C-alpha atoms as one frame of an Amber mdcrd trajectory, in Angstrom:
protein
 -12.061  85.435 -18.914 -14.197  85.659 -15.365 -17.076  83.654 -15.231 -17.713
  83.273 -11.685 -17.908  85.516  -7.926 -18.724  83.644  -5.289 -19.367  86.210
  -2.434 -19.925  86.236   1.430 -22.652  88.385   2.363 -22.594  89.706   5.750
 -19.506  92.157   6.322 -18.419  91.684   2.715 -21.260  92.132   0.128 -23.561
  93.775   2.636 -22.559  96.230   5.512 -24.108  97.720   8.759 -27.367  95.871
   9.650 -26.820  93.713   6.242 -27.888  96.444   4.023 -26.607  96.059   0.475
 -26.083  99.928   0.373 -24.251 100.301   3.980 -21.367 101.330   4.268 -18.856
  99.572   6.355 -19.001 103.278   8.644 -22.921 103.457   7.771 -23.832 106.284
   5.371 -25.203 105.428   2.026 -22.755 103.922  -1.322 -23.958 102.163  -4.320
 -20.937 100.188  -4.589 -21.909  97.069  -3.483 -24.750  96.728  -6.449 -22.279
  98.633  -8.826 -19.895  95.066  -8.491 -23.503  93.162  -9.093 -23.819  95.155
 -12.158 -20.295  95.129 -13.397 -20.980  91.116 -13.012 -24.012  91.680 -15.250
 -22.679  93.519 -18.147 -19.354  90.930 -18.509 -21.643  87.854 -17.912 -20.379
  86.666 -14.644 -22.434  84.327 -12.203 -22.651  85.278  -8.981 -23.277  83.210
  -6.369 -23.656  84.075  -2.534 -21.615  81.801  -0.186 -23.016  82.495   3.367
 -24.082  80.929   6.819 -27.299  82.628   6.370 -30.074  79.892   6.223 -31.827
  78.872   2.955 -34.948  80.898   3.321 -33.109  84.224   3.658 -30.536  83.835
   1.269 -33.385  82.590  -1.583 -34.956  85.944  -0.963 -31.799  87.968  -1.609
 -31.126  85.732  -4.777 -34.476  86.797  -6.031 -33.707  90.257  -5.874 -30.468
  90.168  -7.192 -31.742  87.920 -10.163 -29.567  85.217  -9.537 -29.955  81.606
  -9.813 -27.847  79.769  -7.421 -26.758  80.055  -3.742 -24.636  78.153  -1.099
 -26.072  78.451   2.431 -25.386  77.075   6.078 -21.634  77.431   5.321 -21.661
  75.328   2.368 -24.082  72.630   4.074 -26.156  73.192   1.120 -26.043  74.308
  -2.582 -29.044  75.401  -4.821 -28.337  75.170  -8.413 -31.153  76.619 -10.759
 -33.881  75.566  -7.896 -32.193  72.387  -7.501 -31.105  71.402  -3.913 -28.234
  69.832  -3.107 -27.278  68.563   0.248 -23.249  68.520   0.831 -23.304  66.568
   4.238 -22.032  63.378   3.356 -24.478  60.398   5.208 -26.169  63.192   7.126
 -29.117  64.080   5.196 -33.320  65.015   6.183 -35.300  61.953   6.473 -39.036
  61.256   7.753 -37.288  59.043  10.547 -34.435  61.077  11.430 -36.166  65.017
  11.011 -33.477  67.315   9.898 -29.468  67.775   9.992 -30.246  70.706  12.444
 -32.300  67.797  14.265 -30.181  64.992  14.225 -27.343  66.888  15.659 -29.459
  68.015  18.488 -30.256  64.389  18.770 -26.452  63.928  18.994 -26.154  65.812
  22.014 -23.378  67.677  20.459 -24.737  71.274  20.947 -25.291  70.822  24.866
 -21.699  69.228  24.976 -19.864  72.536  23.714 -22.625  74.597  25.660 -21.887
  72.575  29.228 -18.393  72.678  28.124 -17.663  76.650  27.415 -20.131  77.819
  29.998 -20.242  81.796  30.281 -18.307  81.873  27.002 -20.359  80.455  24.164
 -24.720  80.745  23.650 -27.393  80.274  21.041 -26.877  83.106  18.429 -30.869
  84.370  18.843 -32.696  85.107  16.638 -30.105  83.820  14.180 -29.866  80.265
  15.625 -34.220  79.314  14.872 -35.536  77.699  11.770 -32.229  76.333  10.795
 -32.246  73.394   8.477 -28.395  72.274   9.407 -26.289  74.413  11.323 -26.582
  75.332  15.426 -25.323  78.626  15.212 -23.765  80.217  18.320 -21.818  83.183
  19.415 -18.595  83.472  22.078 -15.198  83.503  22.117 -13.949  80.230  22.559
 -11.047  77.618  20.336 -12.700  75.747  17.163  -9.570  73.718  18.402 -10.522
  72.442  21.659 -14.444  72.395  20.786 -13.584  69.512  18.024 -10.951  67.966
  20.677 -14.165  67.226  22.845 -16.148  66.325  20.088 -13.657  63.741  18.583
 -13.494  62.154  22.688 -17.411  62.119  23.022 -17.396  60.208  19.699 -18.898
  62.913  17.363 -16.087  63.599  15.211 -18.785  63.983  12.515 -19.352  67.262
  13.643 -17.258  70.381  13.679 -17.148  74.219  15.224 -16.448  76.428  12.547
 -15.156  80.219  13.509 -17.267  82.243  11.250 -15.910  85.635  11.780 -16.094
  88.559  14.676 -19.205  90.010  15.209 -18.809  93.309  15.113 -22.373  94.820
  16.439 -21.595  92.894  19.532 -17.850  94.639  19.955 -15.302  93.948  22.870
 -17.237  92.531  25.996 -16.565  91.340  29.465 -17.609  89.752  33.074 -20.281
  92.065  33.485 -21.765  90.755  29.491 -21.407  86.800  31.145 -18.214  86.899
  28.383 -14.846  85.673  30.103 -12.116  88.262  30.099 -12.735  92.299  29.208
 -11.605  93.476  25.827 -12.603  90.350  23.735 -14.527  89.871  20.933 -17.716
  88.099  19.568 -17.362  85.291  16.879 -20.218  83.784  15.046 -19.674  79.655
  15.391 -21.309  77.072  13.559 -21.955  73.442  14.504 -21.805  71.303  11.233
 -20.916  68.109   9.512 -17.576  67.908   9.172 -17.583  67.663   5.453 -19.064
  70.202   5.001 -17.159  73.780   4.047 -17.899  76.842   1.629 -14.736  76.071
  -0.162 -16.008  72.143  -0.939 -19.442  73.789  -2.120 -18.238  76.443  -4.219
 -15.842  73.494  -6.180 -18.985  71.708  -6.194 -20.774  74.602  -7.985 -17.495
  75.109 -10.323 -17.337  71.045 -11.268 -21.649  71.402 -12.204 -20.710  74.542
 -14.289 -17.655  73.390 -15.736 -15.557  76.360 -14.458 -11.799  76.457 -14.200
 -10.352  77.881 -11.351  -8.349  80.737 -13.141 -12.113  81.723 -14.193 -13.438
  82.759 -10.616 -12.428  84.739  -7.926 -14.159  84.690  -4.323 -14.248  87.575
  -1.443 -14.798  87.105   2.180 -14.091  88.749   5.716 -13.328  85.675   7.866
 -10.862  82.503   8.209 -13.639  80.324   6.940 -14.213  82.155   3.732 -10.222
  82.512   3.336 -10.500  78.462   2.015 -12.306  79.161  -0.466  -9.056  80.159
  -1.802  -8.191  76.824  -2.660 -10.947  76.328  -5.224 -10.975  79.508  -7.120
  -7.979  81.722  -9.365  -7.874  84.904  -6.741  -9.504  85.228  -3.138  -9.843
  88.863  -1.953 -10.462  89.558   1.738 -11.824  92.895   2.188 -10.165  95.760
   4.289 -12.441  95.794   7.132 -11.928  91.798   7.508  -8.137  92.409   8.223
  -8.698  95.463  10.509 -11.052  93.798  12.248  -9.060  90.679  12.755  -5.441
  91.063  11.733  -4.449  87.289  12.145  -6.629  86.807   8.927  -3.443  88.791
   7.231  -0.990  86.606   8.468  -3.405  83.822   7.332  -3.873  85.003   3.732
  -0.035  85.054   3.378  -0.009  81.145   3.434  -1.575  81.552   0.259  -0.238
  82.852  -3.111  -3.776  83.854  -4.551  -5.459  85.865  -1.745  -5.189  89.723
  -2.049  -6.564  92.103   0.504  -8.605  95.034  -0.915  -8.364  98.782  -0.451
 -11.853  99.341   0.536 -14.468  98.051   2.700 -17.752  95.575   2.489 -19.239
  96.091  -0.977 -16.836  99.086  -1.919 -14.130  95.938  -1.660 -16.303  93.144
  -3.543 -16.555  96.228  -6.661 -12.876  96.605  -6.410 -11.874  92.723  -6.438
 -14.392  92.572  -9.915 -13.433  95.712 -11.569  -9.932  95.078 -11.087 -10.250
  91.446 -12.126 -11.893  92.282 -15.362  -9.594  94.820 -16.164  -6.389  92.580
 -15.549  -8.619  89.719 -17.757  -8.901  91.949 -21.098
């Protein structure tokens, strides 16, 4: 029995412009909504797992009539209206402010912006009004970034590549970004203990879901890590089209499939295929 769908938003359930009804290449589609309808008919809980900030995800969940969501790349889990921080010892406090404030006070954002000058910048306006993560865009090595953080005594943080920003396309020196042909990625600077996979596992544990009762869908390397928590993970087709390295990474897992369809249509494919196979 399928009991839960954990699904990324941008580039997965929603298409161009963040619309549930926009296909990958534009045009109107109902398939993302039909994926939600299929879950509702089968009694499957839908849990959004996203890098977006909490307020924006709450609006989405209210619209689709669900009760739980995971925000800021697994830093927070809201379950039936109750907020759970999944950031280890770093939690909001009157003395130290928000977790976002604590990261700012550490000097880590300035360290990375200086080290990768011309290759990393804040992803405005979406970087504003966040509770945990510092959100950047650019093209850098997360391994180099994490090494810099460790050397500076900031190993409690990590830089996460949350996938390509399709709207920005290839860039070059004229735009202030490295070499021609590079693609712009979204990066989140978050506590090292936090991840989408850990947040999904926490939700499953609280609900009492077994891995074989759950699936997840996404479009990035960070999303792919959710495969360790669920019975099967689906990469939507547009993910491997824009980032071919994902197909090789997916091969390392024994429970990852790539949909034939893109964005919401790919989520619909994952849901109805799983429901049909579970009968």
